[in-house]
KEMI-340253 format. One record per residue (C-alpha): residue number from 1; residue in one letter; chain; x, y, z. Coordinates in nm, 2 decimals. Last residue first. Layout:
% KEMI-340253
PT     i   aa   ch       c1       c2       c3
PT   NUM    A    A        X        Y        Z
...
END
This chain:
% KEMI-340253
PT     i   aa   ch       c1       c2       c3
PT   364    T    A    -1.21    -1.27     2.61
PT   363    I    A    -1.54    -1.26     2.43
PT   362    E    A    -1.64    -0.91     2.55
PT   361    L    A    -1.29    -0.78     2.46
PT   360    M    A    -1.32    -0.92     2.11
PT   359    R    A    -1.67    -0.77     2.07
PT   358    E    A    -1.53    -0.43     2.18
PT   357    L    A    -1.27    -0.46     1.91
PT   356    A    A    -1.53    -0.54     1.64
PT   355    I    A    -1.76    -0.26     1.76
PT   354    S    A    -1.47    -0.02     1.75
PT   353    A    A    -1.40    -0.12     1.40
PT   352    W    A    -1.76    -0.05     1.32
PT   351    K    A    -1.76     0.30     1.45
PT   350    S    A    -1.41     0.38     1.32
PT   349    I    A    -1.51     0.28     0.97
PT   348    E    A    -1.81     0.52     0.99
PT   347    P    A    -1.60     0.80     1.14
PT   346    D    A    -1.32     0.77     0.88
PT   345    V    A    -0.99     0.69     1.06
PT   344    T    A    -0.74     0.96     1.13
PT   343    I    A    -0.36     0.93     1.16
PT   342    Q    A    -0.19     1.26     1.21
PT   341    N    A     0.14     1.29     1.02
PT   340    V    A     0.19     1.65     1.11
PT   339    V    A     0.02     1.86     1.39
PT   338    N    A     0.18     2.21     1.37
PT   337    G    A     0.17     2.43     1.68
PT   336    N    A     0.54     2.51     1.68
PT   335    V    A     0.60     2.26     1.97
PT   334    L    A     0.40     2.01     1.77
PT   333    N    A     0.63     2.06     1.47
PT   332    E    A     0.93     2.01     1.70
PT   331    L    A     0.78     1.67     1.81
PT   330    V    A     0.71     1.55     1.45
PT   329    W    A     1.06     1.64     1.33
PT   328    A    A     1.24     1.50     1.63
PT   327    L    A     1.07     1.16     1.59
PT   326    H    A     1.14     1.16     1.22
PT   325    P    A     1.51     1.23     1.28
PT   324    E    A     1.52     0.98     1.56
PT   323    D    A     1.39     0.68     1.36
PT   322    I    A     1.08     0.50     1.26
PT   321    R    A     1.14     0.33     0.93
PT   320    F    A     1.26     0.02     1.11
PT   319    M    A     0.90    -0.07     1.18
PT   318    T    A     0.87    -0.13     0.80
PT   317    A    A     1.19    -0.34     0.78
PT   316    C    A     1.10    -0.56     1.08
PT   315    P    A     1.45    -0.67     1.15
PT   314    C    A     1.61    -1.00     1.03
PT   313    I    A     1.90    -1.16     1.20
PT   312    L    A     2.12    -1.40     1.00
PT   311    P    A     2.15    -1.63     1.30
PT   310    D    A     1.77    -1.70     1.31
PT   309    L    A     1.67    -1.83     1.65
PT   308    S    A     1.79    -1.50     1.80
PT   307    I    A     1.98    -1.54     2.12
PT   306    I    A     1.92    -1.50     2.50
PT   305    T    A     2.18    -1.64     2.74
PT   304    K    A     2.06    -1.56     3.09
PT   303    D    A     2.20    -1.36     3.38
PT   302    P    A     2.22    -1.05     3.16
PT   301    N    A     1.84    -1.04     3.12
PT   300    E    A     1.77    -0.68     3.01
PT   299    E    A     2.03    -0.68     2.74
PT   298    A    A     1.93    -1.02     2.61
PT   297    L    A     1.56    -0.92     2.61
PT   296    R    A     1.65    -0.60     2.42
PT   295    A    A     1.84    -0.80     2.16
PT   294    V    A     1.54    -1.03     2.11
PT   293    M    A     1.30    -0.73     2.08
PT   292    H    A     1.53    -0.57     1.82
PT   291    I    A     1.56    -0.90     1.64
PT   290    E    A     1.19    -0.97     1.57
PT   289    T    A     1.07    -1.31     1.68
PT   288    G    A     1.19    -1.67     1.72
PT   287    V    A     1.37    -1.66     2.05
PT   286    A    A     1.65    -1.90     2.14
PT   285    I    A     1.68    -1.95     2.52
PT   284    V    A     1.97    -2.06     2.74
PT   283    S    A     1.89    -2.04     3.11
PT   282    G    A     2.17    -1.95     3.35
PT   281    P    A     1.93    -1.76     3.58
PT   280    D    A     1.59    -1.92     3.57
PT   279    A    A     1.33    -1.80     3.33
PT   278    A    A     1.07    -1.54     3.45
PT   277    T    A     1.19    -1.26     3.23
PT   276    V    A     1.21    -1.49     2.93
PT   275    W    A     0.86    -1.62     2.98
PT   274    E    A     0.70    -1.28     3.04
PT   273    L    A     0.86    -1.12     2.73
PT   272    I    A     0.76    -1.42     2.52
PT   271    R    A     0.41    -1.38     2.66
PT   270    E    A     0.40    -1.01     2.57
PT   269    T    A     0.53    -1.08     2.22
PT   268    S    A     0.27    -1.35     2.17
PT   267    G    A     0.34    -1.72     2.25
PT   266    T    A     0.48    -2.05     2.14
PT   265    R    A     0.68    -2.28     2.37
PT   264    D    A     0.93    -2.57     2.32
PT   263    A    A     0.95    -2.52     1.95
PT   262    Q    A     0.92    -2.82     1.72
PT   261    E    A     0.56    -2.79     1.63
PT   260    V    A     0.57    -2.41     1.61
PT   259    V    A     0.85    -2.43     1.35
PT   258    E    A     0.65    -2.68     1.13
PT   257    H    A     0.34    -2.47     1.18
PT   256    S    A     0.51    -2.16     1.03
PT   255    C    A     0.58    -1.87     1.25
PT   254    E    A     0.31    -1.61     1.33
PT   253    P    A     0.26    -1.80     1.65
PT   252    H    A     0.58    -1.64     1.80
PT   251    V    A     0.86    -1.86     1.90
PT   250    I    A     1.03    -1.99     2.22
PT   249    V    A     1.31    -2.25     2.19
PT   248    E    A     1.47    -2.37     2.51
PT   247    G    A     1.82    -2.49     2.57
PT   246    E    A     1.91    -2.82     2.73
PT   245    P    A     2.07    -2.96     2.41
PT   244    Y    A     2.25    -2.63     2.34
PT   243    Q    A     2.46    -2.66     2.03
PT   242    S    A     2.26    -2.94     1.87
PT   241    K    A     1.94    -2.78     1.99
PT   240    F    A     2.03    -2.45     1.82
PT   239    K    A     2.11    -2.62     1.49
PT   238    A    A     1.79    -2.83     1.50
PT   237    I    A     1.58    -2.52     1.58
PT   236    H    A     1.73    -2.32     1.29
PT   235    E    A     1.67    -2.62     1.06
PT   234    P    A     1.31    -2.62     1.16
PT   233    N    A     1.26    -2.27     1.00
PT   232    F    A     1.24    -1.91     1.09
PT   231    R    A     1.20    -1.66     0.80
PT   230    Q    A     0.82    -1.67     0.82
PT   229    H    A     0.84    -1.47     1.14
PT   228    V    A     1.00    -1.17     0.98
PT   227    T    A     0.80    -1.15     0.66
PT   226    C    A     0.48    -1.19     0.85
PT   225    H    A     0.23    -1.39     0.65
PT   224    G    A    -0.07    -1.37     0.42
PT   223    K    A    -0.27    -1.62     0.21
PT   222    W    A    -0.59    -1.59     0.40
PT   221    L    A    -0.70    -1.90     0.59
PT   220    L    A    -1.04    -2.05     0.53
PT   219    F    A    -1.09    -2.26     0.84
PT   218    T    A    -1.38    -2.51     0.84
PT   217    T    A    -1.34    -2.64     0.49
PT   216    S    A    -1.59    -2.88     0.34
PT   215    K    A    -1.80    -2.62     0.15
PT   214    I    A    -1.50    -2.44     0.02
PT   213    T    A    -1.35    -2.77    -0.10
PT   212    A    A    -1.66    -2.87    -0.29
PT   211    D    A    -1.69    -2.53    -0.45
PT   210    D    A    -1.33    -2.54    -0.59
PT   209    L    A    -1.05    -2.34    -0.42
PT   208    G    A    -0.80    -2.10    -0.57
PT   207    G    A    -0.94    -1.82    -0.35
PT   206    T    A    -1.27    -1.82    -0.54
PT   205    D    A    -1.08    -1.69    -0.84
PT   204    R    A    -0.71    -1.64    -0.77
PT   203    Q    A    -0.50    -1.35    -0.63
PT   202    P    A    -0.69    -1.36    -0.30
PT   201    N    A    -0.54    -1.70    -0.22
PT   200    W    A    -0.76    -1.87     0.04
PT   199    V    A    -0.55    -2.14     0.22
PT   198    N    A    -0.73    -2.45     0.33
PT   197    M    A    -0.80    -2.59     0.68
PT   196    S    A    -1.02    -2.87     0.80
PT   195    D    A    -0.82    -3.15     0.64
PT   194    S    A    -0.51    -3.02     0.83
PT   193    N    A    -0.65    -3.14     1.16
PT   192    F    A    -0.85    -2.96     1.43
PT   191    G    A    -0.76    -3.00     1.80
PT   190    M    A    -0.78    -2.64     1.91
PT   189    K    A    -0.41    -2.61     1.90
PT   188    F    A    -0.42    -2.72     1.53
PT   187    A    A    -0.67    -2.44     1.47
PT   186    T    A    -0.45    -2.19     1.65
PT   185    N    A    -0.14    -2.28     1.45
PT   184    R    A    -0.34    -2.26     1.12
PT   183    G    A    -0.49    -1.92     1.20
PT   182    L    A    -0.16    -1.77     1.32
PT   181    H    A     0.01    -1.91     1.01
PT   180    Q    A    -0.25    -1.78     0.76
PT   179    D    A    -0.21    -1.42     0.87
PT   178    P    A    -0.45    -1.17     0.70
PT   177    F    A    -0.72    -1.29     0.76
PT   176    F    A    -0.94    -1.57     0.89
PT   175    L    A    -1.27    -1.67     0.71
PT   174    V    A    -1.42    -1.90     0.96
PT   173    K    A    -1.67    -2.19     0.91
PT   172    D    A    -1.98    -2.34     1.05
PT   171    G    A    -2.11    -2.04     1.26
PT   170    K    A    -2.20    -1.92     1.61
PT   169    G    A    -2.00    -2.15     1.83
PT   168    L    A    -1.73    -2.17     1.56
PT   167    A    A    -1.67    -1.80     1.60
PT   166    W    A    -1.64    -1.83     1.98
PT   165    S    A    -1.38    -2.10     1.95
PT   164    L    A    -1.20    -1.88     1.70
PT   163    I    A    -1.20    -1.59     1.94
PT   162    A    A    -1.08    -1.80     2.24
PT   161    E    A    -0.80    -1.95     2.04
PT   160    A    A    -0.69    -1.62     1.89
PT   159    N    A    -0.66    -1.46     2.24
PT   158    S    A    -0.28    -1.42     2.26
PT   157    S    A    -0.20    -1.36     1.90
PT   156    T    A    -0.47    -1.09     1.89
PT   155    C    A    -0.82    -1.13     1.76
PT   154    V    A    -1.07    -0.90     1.59
PT   153    A    A    -1.44    -1.00     1.57
PT   152    G    A    -1.71    -1.12     1.34
PT   151    G    A    -2.08    -1.04     1.29
PT   150    H    A    -2.05    -0.89     0.94
PT   149    Q    A    -2.04    -0.52     1.03
PT   148    G    A    -1.76    -0.57     1.29
PT   147    V    A    -1.57    -0.80     1.06
PT   146    F    A    -1.57    -0.53     0.79
PT   145    A    A    -1.48    -0.25     1.04
PT   144    K    A    -1.17    -0.44     1.15
PT   143    L    A    -1.09    -0.48     0.78
PT   142    A    A    -1.12    -0.10     0.72
PT   141    A    A    -0.92    -0.03     1.03
PT   140    S    A    -0.63    -0.21     0.86
PT   139    S    A    -0.49    -0.54     0.98
PT   138    N    A    -0.24    -0.67     1.23
PT   137    M    A    -0.51    -0.72     1.50
PT   136    Y    A    -0.60    -1.04     1.32
PT   135    T    A    -0.93    -1.04     1.14
PT   134    I    A    -1.21    -1.29     1.20
PT   133    P    A    -1.50    -1.33     0.95
PT   132    V    A    -1.77    -1.57     1.06
PT   131    V    A    -1.93    -1.78     0.79
PT   130    R    A    -2.28    -1.92     0.87
PT   129    E    A    -2.46    -1.61     0.75
PT   128    V    A    -2.23    -1.65     0.45
PT   127    D    A    -2.45    -1.94     0.33
PT   126    V    A    -2.22    -2.12     0.09
PT   125    V    A    -2.10    -2.11    -0.27
PT   124    R    A    -2.22    -1.78    -0.42
PT   123    A    A    -2.18    -1.61    -0.08
PT   122    L    A    -1.82    -1.72    -0.07
PT   121    E    A    -1.75    -1.53    -0.38
PT   120    A    A    -1.91    -1.22    -0.24
PT   119    W    A    -1.71    -1.25     0.08
PT   118    A    A    -1.39    -1.29    -0.12
PT   117    E    A    -1.46    -0.98    -0.32
PT   116    E    A    -1.53    -0.79     0.00
PT   115    V    A    -1.19    -0.92     0.14
PT   114    Q    A    -1.00    -0.82    -0.17
PT   113    D    A    -1.15    -0.47    -0.18
PT   112    I    A    -1.09    -0.42     0.19
PT   111    N    A    -0.72    -0.50     0.17
PT   110    A    A    -0.53    -0.81     0.27
PT   109    M    A    -0.15    -0.85     0.21
PT   108    D    A    -0.10    -0.49     0.34
PT   107    A    A    -0.15    -0.60     0.70
PT   106    M    A     0.13    -0.86     0.65
PT   105    S    A     0.37    -0.60     0.50
PT   104    C    A     0.31    -0.36     0.78
PT   103    G    A     0.34     0.02     0.73
PT   102    A    A     0.59     0.27     0.84
PT   101    N    A     0.57     0.49     0.53
PT   100    L    A     0.38     0.75     0.72
PT    99    D    A     0.69     0.82     0.93
PT    98    P    A     0.65     0.97     1.28
PT    97    L    A     0.30     0.83     1.32
PT    96    I    A     0.08     1.08     1.52
PT    95    I    A    -0.25     1.01     1.70
PT    94    A    A    -0.42     1.34     1.78
PT    93    Q    A    -0.66     1.36     2.07
PT    92    E    A    -0.98     1.57     2.08
PT    91    D    A    -1.17     1.32     1.88
PT    90    T    A    -1.13     1.07     2.16
PT    89    T    A    -0.92     0.75     2.15
PT    88    L    A    -1.01     0.39     2.06
PT    87    V    A    -1.03     0.42     1.69
PT    86    D    A    -0.73     0.65     1.67
PT    85    A    A    -0.52     0.39     1.87
PT    84    S    A    -0.63     0.12     1.63
PT    83    E    A    -0.52     0.34     1.33
PT    82    A    A    -0.18     0.40     1.50
PT    81    M    A    -0.14     0.03     1.52
PT    80    F    A    -0.24    -0.02     1.15
PT    79    H    A     0.02     0.23     1.04
PT    78    V    A     0.33     0.10     1.22
PT    77    G    A     0.50     0.16     1.56
PT    76    C    A     0.63     0.46     1.74
PT    75    F    A     0.29     0.62     1.81
PT    74    V    A     0.31     0.98     1.91
PT    73    I    A     0.01     1.06     2.12
PT    72    Y    A    -0.07     1.43     2.13
PT    71    K    A    -0.35     1.59     2.34
PT    70    T    A    -0.33     1.37     2.65
PT    69    K    A    -0.65     1.39     2.86
PT    68    D    A    -0.77     1.04     2.74
PT    67    H    A    -0.46     0.87     2.86
PT    66    E    A    -0.65     0.54     2.90
PT    65    A    A    -0.73     0.53     2.52
PT    64    A    A    -0.36     0.56     2.44
PT    63    W    A    -0.29     0.28     2.69
PT    62    Q    A    -0.54     0.06     2.50
PT    61    A    A    -0.36     0.14     2.17
PT    60    L    A    -0.03     0.04     2.33
PT    59    K    A    -0.17    -0.28     2.46
PT    58    F    A    -0.31    -0.36     2.12
PT    57    S    A     0.02    -0.32     1.93
PT    56    D    A     0.25    -0.48     2.18
PT    55    G    A     0.43    -0.29     2.46
PT    54    R    A     0.62     0.02     2.55
PT    53    L    A     0.53     0.32     2.75
PT    52    D    A     0.69     0.66     2.79
PT    51    A    A     0.90     0.58     2.48
PT    50    W    A     1.22     0.78     2.42
PT    49    R    A     1.45     0.48     2.47
PT    48    I    A     1.24     0.29     2.22
PT    47    V    A     1.38     0.51     1.94
PT    46    E    A     1.75     0.47     1.98
PT    45    P    A     1.70     0.10     2.06
PT    44    R    A     1.52     0.01     1.74
PT    43    Q    A     1.14    -0.06     1.77
PT    42    Y    A     1.02    -0.41     1.78
PT    41    H    A     0.87    -0.39     2.13
PT    40    H    A     0.64    -0.10     2.01
PT    39    G    A     0.69     0.24     2.15
PT    38    L    A     0.43     0.49     2.27
PT    37    I    A     0.52     0.86     2.32
PT    36    L    A     0.27     1.07     2.52
PT    35    L    A     0.26     1.44     2.50
PT    34    D    A     0.03     1.71     2.64
PT    33    G    A     0.18     1.65     2.98
PT    32    G    A     0.51     1.82     2.89
PT    31    L    A     0.51     1.97     2.54
PT    30    T    A     0.81     2.19     2.62
PT    29    E    A     1.00     1.92     2.80
PT    28    R    A     0.94     1.67     2.52
PT    27    A    A     1.06     1.93     2.26
PT    26    A    A     1.38     1.99     2.46
PT    25    T    A     1.46     1.62     2.49
PT    24    I    A     1.39     1.56     2.12
PT    23    R    A     1.62     1.85     2.03
PT    22    A    A     1.91     1.73     2.26
PT    21    A    A     1.88     1.37     2.14
PT    20    L    A     1.88     1.49     1.78
PT    19    E    A     2.20     1.69     1.83
PT    18    E    A     2.37     1.40     2.00
PT    17    P    A     2.27     1.16     1.73
PT    16    T    A     2.42     1.40     1.47
PT    15    A    A     2.19     1.61     1.25
PT    14    L    A     2.22     1.55     0.87
PT    13    T    A     1.87     1.40     0.83
PT    12    Y    A     1.71     1.65     1.06
PT    11    S    A     1.85     1.98     0.95
PT    10    D    A     1.85     1.84     0.60
PT     9    P    A     1.47     1.88     0.59
PT     8    L    A     1.27     1.56     0.60
PT     7    P    A     1.11     1.41     0.29
PT     6    T    A     0.73     1.41     0.31
PT     5    Q    A     0.60     1.06     0.36
PT     4    L    A     0.36     0.92     0.10
PT     3    R    A     0.19     0.59     0.17
PT     2    L    A     0.14     0.34    -0.10
PT     1    M    A     0.00     0.00     0.00
END
C-alpha cells in the first residue's frame, strides 16, 4: 500500500545523534503532559528509549485510550497500530505516526476490496450467514470494520483460540485474515487437523479453491504472512538444539506450523517477554521473533543467554522506518503548533472497527 512521507529537511537528516537527542529532549520538556510517546517492542534501541510506555500493538492502543486527557500521542509503531489507537481515543486527541511509510507487509496482504470480493465469492457457494470473519489485530481499520459489520471480531496472537472457539460457536466456518500461520497454528491447537484448513489465495478466483473444498473447509486461511516470522525454519531449531541440548526455543505463533511444532513454547510478544523474564538464571533461550526485541531481552536479562533463533538476524523493515530524525521532526512541529502525520480513521469505519474490538474484549 502506497503511503507518502514528506522528505525531511537536512536539519534532521544531517543532524548528529547528540543533536537529535538534545532536540527531542527539549521538545518533550516543552510539550510536557500534552505528549505521550508509545513504543512497540520491535522498535530500534535509539527510538524505544524515548517511549513513555512500550508494549505490543493492542496494549499500546489501550494505553492511548486510557490517557484520554493527553493531546498528542506519538505512536512509534506502524500504520495499523496508529489506526487502532485513533479508533479507541477521543476526537480531541491526535495520533501521530513519525513516518507515514511505516506500514506492515502482513497487513497490506489483505485489503478491503479483496476481502469484500472474497465475501461475495463465498456467498455464491455457501450461506455466508454461517461464515464468521475474523481479522488479526495486524490489519487495517477497514478490515476491522468489515468484521464488525458482518458479525465477526478482531483477535490478537494471545486470544486467537478464544476468538476462533467463539466464532465456531455461532457459525460453521471461519474466514481468517490476514495471517495464515496464526490461523493454522491456532486451529491445530484447538484439535483440528489439516483437512479442516485451506488457504484462500486472493489473487485467484474463489481463492483458488473449488466449490466442494470451500463447503468442506472449516478454516479458510488468507494467504498472508509476517515477513520476519516466516524466516524461521526447523533447521534453525535443529542447529540450536545441537549446540544447546538443554536450551529452550520460544517462538511467535506467526511462525510456520513446522516451526511451532518443534518449538518448546509458542506465544505472543508479551508472553515471550514474560517467559524470558521469569526464566531461571543461566537459562539458554533461542527466541523466534523480531531481532530488536530479542536484543533487548538479552540486554535486560544478563543472567541468561538469549539469542535469535535466526542467526542472519532480520529486523522488521517497516517498523525500522521510525527513527530519531522523524521523531524529532514531529515533536518540533508540535512545539510550533503544527500537527503533522496525524492518523485519522473515517468515522463510519471507526464506529464498526470499535464494535469489532469491543466484541473481542467481551469474548475474552
